[in-house]
N, CA, C and O atoms as CSV, one atom per row, in Angstrom:
chain,resi,resn,atom,element,x,y,z
A,1,MET,N,N,-7.676,-3.189,-26.548
A,1,MET,CA,C,-7.337,-3.910,-25.423
A,1,MET,C,C,-6.075,-3.560,-24.610
A,1,MET,O,O,-4.976,-3.378,-25.134
A,2,PRO,N,N,-6.313,-3.483,-23.326
A,2,PRO,CA,C,-5.243,-2.873,-22.386
A,2,PRO,C,C,-4.134,-3.912,-22.296
A,2,PRO,O,O,-4.253,-5.137,-22.256
A,3,LYS,N,N,-3.000,-3.148,-22.272
A,3,LYS,CA,C,-1.702,-3.967,-22.135
A,3,LYS,C,C,-0.743,-3.369,-20.998
A,3,LYS,O,O,-0.465,-2.172,-21.071
A,4,PRO,N,N,-0.254,-4.098,-20.010
A,4,PRO,CA,C,0.562,-3.567,-19.049
A,4,PRO,C,C,1.911,-3.718,-19.309
A,4,PRO,O,O,2.437,-4.817,-19.487
A,5,ILE,N,N,2.508,-2.630,-19.340
A,5,ILE,CA,C,4.172,-2.700,-19.533
A,5,ILE,C,C,4.956,-2.355,-18.180
A,5,ILE,O,O,4.631,-1.496,-17.360
A,6,ILE,N,N,5.980,-3.151,-18.130
A,6,ILE,CA,C,6.847,-2.830,-16.757
A,6,ILE,C,C,8.125,-2.124,-17.300
A,6,ILE,O,O,8.783,-2.637,-18.205
A,7,ASP,N,N,8.426,-1.061,-16.786
A,7,ASP,CA,C,9.886,-0.519,-16.860
A,7,ASP,C,C,10.786,-1.149,-16.028
A,7,ASP,O,O,10.857,-0.971,-14.812
A,8,GLU,N,N,11.560,-1.980,-16.772
A,8,GLU,CA,C,12.490,-2.877,-15.790
A,8,GLU,C,C,13.489,-1.997,-15.097
A,8,GLU,O,O,13.989,-2.355,-14.031
A,9,GLN,N,N,13.784,-0.899,-15.647
A,9,GLN,CA,C,14.725,-0.012,-14.917
A,9,GLN,C,C,14.286,0.583,-13.598
A,9,GLN,O,O,15.098,0.909,-12.733
A,10,LYS,N,N,12.771,0.734,-13.448
A,10,LYS,CA,C,12.283,1.393,-12.366
A,10,LYS,C,C,11.830,0.293,-11.428
A,10,LYS,O,O,11.811,0.538,-10.222
A,11,CYS,N,N,11.406,-1.082,-11.946
A,11,CYS,CA,C,10.850,-2.042,-11.055
A,11,CYS,C,C,11.798,-2.425,-9.925
A,11,CYS,O,O,12.977,-2.653,-10.196
A,12,THR,N,N,11.353,-2.506,-8.682
A,12,THR,CA,C,12.254,-2.842,-7.464
A,12,THR,C,C,12.049,-4.170,-7.170
A,12,THR,O,O,12.830,-4.626,-6.335
A,13,GLY,N,N,11.084,-5.050,-7.690
A,13,GLY,CA,C,10.741,-6.217,-7.320
A,13,GLY,C,C,9.949,-6.398,-5.945
A,13,GLY,O,O,10.062,-7.389,-5.224
A,14,CYS,N,N,9.177,-5.362,-5.699
A,14,CYS,CA,C,8.680,-5.424,-4.586
A,14,CYS,C,C,7.183,-6.373,-4.455
A,14,CYS,O,O,6.658,-6.679,-3.385
A,15,GLY,N,N,6.732,-6.692,-5.668
A,15,GLY,CA,C,5.661,-7.685,-5.588
A,15,GLY,C,C,4.323,-7.142,-5.492
A,15,GLY,O,O,3.392,-7.947,-5.482
A,16,THR,N,N,4.050,-5.744,-5.412
A,16,THR,CA,C,2.934,-5.118,-5.123
A,16,THR,C,C,1.907,-5.624,-6.286
A,16,THR,O,O,0.803,-6.086,-5.997
A,17,CYS,N,N,2.377,-5.493,-7.645
A,17,CYS,CA,C,1.449,-5.767,-8.665
A,17,CYS,C,C,1.165,-7.063,-8.619
A,17,CYS,O,O,-0.014,-7.271,-8.907
A,18,VAL,N,N,1.804,-8.058,-8.359
A,18,VAL,CA,C,1.510,-9.507,-8.173
A,18,VAL,C,C,0.424,-9.511,-7.194
A,18,VAL,O,O,-0.641,-10.032,-7.523
A,19,GLU,N,N,0.582,-8.908,-5.831
A,19,GLU,CA,C,-0.555,-9.063,-4.767
A,19,GLU,C,C,-1.769,-8.304,-5.209
A,19,GLU,O,O,-2.837,-8.753,-4.793
A,20,ILE,N,N,-1.818,-7.116,-6.059
A,20,ILE,CA,C,-2.872,-6.143,-6.255
A,20,ILE,C,C,-3.810,-6.649,-7.309
A,20,ILE,O,O,-5.025,-6.558,-7.133
A,21,CYS,N,N,-3.277,-7.208,-8.454
A,21,CYS,CA,C,-4.004,-7.606,-9.799
A,21,CYS,C,C,-4.912,-8.580,-9.587
A,21,CYS,O,O,-4.641,-9.758,-9.352
A,22,PRO,N,N,-6.148,-8.032,-9.679
A,22,PRO,CA,C,-7.385,-9.280,-9.323
A,22,PRO,C,C,-7.333,-10.294,-10.719
A,22,PRO,O,O,-8.142,-11.222,-10.694
A,23,MET,N,N,-6.654,-10.215,-11.651
A,23,MET,CA,C,-6.680,-11.042,-12.926
A,23,MET,C,C,-5.349,-11.961,-12.769
A,23,MET,O,O,-5.236,-12.964,-13.474
A,24,GLN,N,N,-4.433,-11.632,-11.915
A,24,GLN,CA,C,-3.002,-12.443,-11.709
A,24,GLN,C,C,-2.243,-12.332,-12.929
A,24,GLN,O,O,-1.630,-13.315,-13.347
A,25,VAL,N,N,-2.221,-11.178,-13.571
A,25,VAL,CA,C,-1.486,-10.971,-14.723
A,25,VAL,C,C,0.003,-10.952,-14.675
A,25,VAL,O,O,0.654,-11.207,-15.688
A,26,PHE,N,N,0.677,-10.603,-13.317
A,26,PHE,CA,C,1.854,-10.499,-13.155
A,26,PHE,C,C,2.486,-11.743,-12.311
A,26,PHE,O,O,1.712,-12.402,-11.616
A,27,GLU,N,N,3.760,-12.058,-12.346
A,27,GLU,CA,C,4.393,-12.827,-11.364
A,27,GLU,C,C,6.019,-12.356,-11.333
A,27,GLU,O,O,6.564,-11.664,-12.193
A,28,MET,N,N,6.558,-12.832,-10.294
A,28,MET,CA,C,7.975,-12.513,-9.928
A,28,MET,C,C,8.882,-13.458,-10.715
A,28,MET,O,O,8.758,-14.680,-10.794
A,29,ASP,N,N,9.742,-12.750,-11.242
A,29,ASP,CA,C,10.847,-13.534,-11.817
A,29,ASP,C,C,12.016,-13.598,-10.720
A,29,ASP,O,O,12.779,-12.660,-10.489
A,30,LYS,N,N,12.040,-14.814,-10.094
A,30,LYS,CA,C,12.971,-14.989,-8.970
A,30,LYS,C,C,14.362,-14.788,-9.206
A,30,LYS,O,O,15.113,-14.246,-8.396
A,31,LYS,N,N,14.751,-15.293,-10.482
A,31,LYS,CA,C,15.958,-15.230,-10.839
A,31,LYS,C,C,16.617,-13.618,-11.003
A,31,LYS,O,O,17.771,-13.343,-10.674
A,32,ARG,N,N,15.696,-12.692,-11.543
A,32,ARG,CA,C,16.085,-11.418,-11.702
A,32,ARG,C,C,15.429,-10.502,-10.788
A,32,ARG,O,O,15.634,-9.289,-10.837
A,33,LYS,N,N,14.606,-11.077,-9.912
A,33,LYS,CA,C,13.878,-10.455,-8.681
A,33,LYS,C,C,13.304,-9.177,-9.430
A,33,LYS,O,O,13.685,-8.082,-9.017
A,34,LYS,N,N,12.558,-9.220,-10.331
A,34,LYS,CA,C,11.841,-8.316,-10.957
A,34,LYS,C,C,10.187,-8.881,-11.442
A,34,LYS,O,O,10.041,-10.035,-11.843
A,35,ALA,N,N,9.288,-8.139,-11.367
A,35,ALA,CA,C,7.950,-8.470,-11.923
A,35,ALA,C,C,8.047,-8.714,-13.418
A,35,ALA,O,O,8.921,-8.149,-14.076
A,36,ILE,N,N,7.183,-9.530,-13.960
A,36,ILE,CA,C,7.149,-9.809,-15.470
A,36,ILE,C,C,5.695,-9.864,-15.622
A,36,ILE,O,O,5.023,-10.203,-14.648
A,37,VAL,N,N,5.070,-9.538,-16.853
A,37,VAL,CA,C,3.761,-9.613,-17.350
A,37,VAL,C,C,3.599,-11.102,-17.871
A,37,VAL,O,O,4.006,-11.454,-18.978
A,38,LYS,N,N,2.997,-11.901,-17.014
A,38,LYS,CA,C,2.875,-13.479,-17.346
A,38,LYS,C,C,1.752,-13.656,-18.332
A,38,LYS,O,O,1.898,-14.386,-19.312
A,39,LYS,N,N,0.553,-12.954,-18.077
A,39,LYS,CA,C,-0.593,-13.162,-18.789
A,39,LYS,C,C,-1.253,-11.879,-19.303
A,39,LYS,O,O,-2.349,-11.557,-18.845
A,40,PRO,N,N,-0.631,-11.111,-20.252
A,40,PRO,CA,C,-1.038,-9.802,-20.723
A,40,PRO,C,C,-2.421,-9.887,-21.274
A,40,PRO,O,O,-3.110,-8.868,-21.231
A,41,ASN,N,N,-2.861,-10.877,-21.736
A,41,ASN,CA,C,-4.271,-11.076,-22.366
A,41,ASN,C,C,-5.378,-11.033,-21.365
A,41,ASN,O,O,-6.530,-10.742,-21.690
A,42,GLU,N,N,-5.008,-11.334,-20.105
A,42,GLU,CA,C,-5.890,-11.338,-18.955
A,42,GLU,C,C,-6.127,-9.989,-18.489
A,42,GLU,O,O,-7.096,-9.812,-17.751
A,43,CYS,N,N,-5.357,-8.965,-18.819
A,43,CYS,CA,C,-5.577,-7.537,-18.203
A,43,CYS,C,C,-6.808,-7.038,-18.547
A,43,CYS,O,O,-7.161,-7.070,-19.726
A,44,ILE,N,N,-7.679,-6.474,-17.493
A,44,ILE,CA,C,-8.927,-5.812,-17.771
A,44,ILE,C,C,-8.894,-4.173,-17.724
A,44,ILE,O,O,-9.842,-3.390,-17.788
A,45,GLY,N,N,-7.561,-3.924,-17.597
A,45,GLY,CA,C,-7.477,-2.520,-17.731
A,45,GLY,C,C,-7.938,-1.603,-16.490
A,45,GLY,O,O,-8.248,-0.418,-16.619
A,46,CYS,N,N,-7.940,-2.234,-15.395
A,46,CYS,CA,C,-8.416,-1.589,-14.039
A,46,CYS,C,C,-7.423,-0.543,-13.643
A,46,CYS,O,O,-7.819,0.462,-13.053
A,47,ARG,N,N,-6.096,-0.720,-13.942
A,47,ARG,CA,C,-5.179,0.083,-13.815
A,47,ARG,C,C,-4.685,0.157,-12.148
A,47,ARG,O,O,-3.952,1.076,-11.782
A,48,ALA,N,N,-5.086,-0.731,-11.343
A,48,ALA,CA,C,-4.684,-0.916,-10.046
A,48,ALA,C,C,-3.206,-1.107,-9.868
A,48,ALA,O,O,-2.617,-0.692,-8.870
A,49,CYS,N,N,-2.609,-1.755,-10.873
A,49,CYS,CA,C,-1.059,-2.068,-10.769
A,49,CYS,C,C,-0.407,-0.650,-10.993
A,49,CYS,O,O,0.535,-0.290,-10.287
A,50,GLU,N,N,-0.935,0.157,-12.004
A,50,GLU,CA,C,-0.369,1.426,-12.311
A,50,GLU,C,C,-0.446,2.152,-11.001
A,50,GLU,O,O,0.580,2.495,-10.413
A,51,VAL,N,N,-1.686,2.398,-10.524
A,51,VAL,CA,C,-1.655,3.163,-9.431
A,51,VAL,C,C,-0.869,2.937,-7.976
A,51,VAL,O,O,-0.377,3.806,-7.256
A,52,GLN,N,N,-0.906,1.606,-7.790
A,52,GLN,CA,C,-0.429,1.085,-6.447
A,52,GLN,C,C,1.118,0.818,-6.572
A,52,GLN,O,O,1.723,0.528,-5.540
A,53,CYS,N,N,1.823,0.898,-7.807
A,53,CYS,CA,C,3.122,0.606,-7.879
A,53,CYS,C,C,4.055,1.737,-7.237
A,53,CYS,O,O,4.186,2.847,-7.752
A,54,PRO,N,N,4.594,1.395,-6.233
A,54,PRO,CA,C,5.481,2.525,-5.368
A,54,PRO,C,C,6.547,3.113,-6.244
A,54,PRO,O,O,6.900,4.271,-6.024
A,55,ALA,N,N,7.158,2.342,-7.333
A,55,ALA,CA,C,8.218,2.759,-8.092
A,55,ALA,C,C,7.674,3.484,-9.545
A,55,ALA,O,O,8.464,3.968,-10.356
A,56,GLY,N,N,6.398,3.478,-9.708
A,56,GLY,CA,C,5.944,4.061,-11.001
A,56,GLY,C,C,6.438,3.405,-12.015
A,56,GLY,O,O,6.649,4.020,-13.060
A,57,ALA,N,N,6.721,2.036,-11.916
A,57,ALA,CA,C,7.244,1.234,-13.013
A,57,ALA,C,C,6.263,0.561,-14.063
A,57,ALA,O,O,6.732,-0.115,-14.979
A,58,ILE,N,N,4.996,0.738,-13.933
A,58,ILE,CA,C,3.896,0.078,-14.683
A,58,ILE,C,C,2.872,1.100,-15.415
A,58,ILE,O,O,2.191,1.916,-14.795
A,59,LYS,N,N,2.863,0.976,-16.499
A,59,LYS,CA,C,1.807,1.688,-17.476
A,59,LYS,C,C,0.965,0.767,-18.177
A,59,LYS,O,O,1.325,-0.267,-18.739
A,60,VAL,N,N,-0.439,1.340,-18.073
A,60,VAL,CA,C,-1.168,0.277,-18.873
A,60,VAL,C,C,-1.538,1.030,-20.107
A,60,VAL,O,O,-2.059,2.138,-19.976
A,61,GLN,N,N,-1.325,0.549,-21.256
A,61,GLN,CA,C,-1.489,1.173,-22.507
A,61,GLN,C,C,-2.994,0.535,-22.844
A,61,GLN,O,O,-3.417,-0.540,-22.418
A,62,ASP,N,N,-3.655,1.418,-23.668
A,62,ASP,CA,C,-4.993,1.067,-24.253
A,62,ASP,C,C,-4.829,0.740,-25.684
A,62,ASP,O,O,-5.807,0.422,-26.360
């Protein structure tokens, strides 16, 4: 089962993953201004988030 992992050190809080994910796996933590994995079990492993993240902060593990 695919599992998205966000490197919090690299995440800039741009929101690209939130916008690009077809399964709405991510959301923004407004307090910390970082993306978080809200629904990891919904990930289908398309890797759109991994490819589109401008900071390279997301990796999808199989």
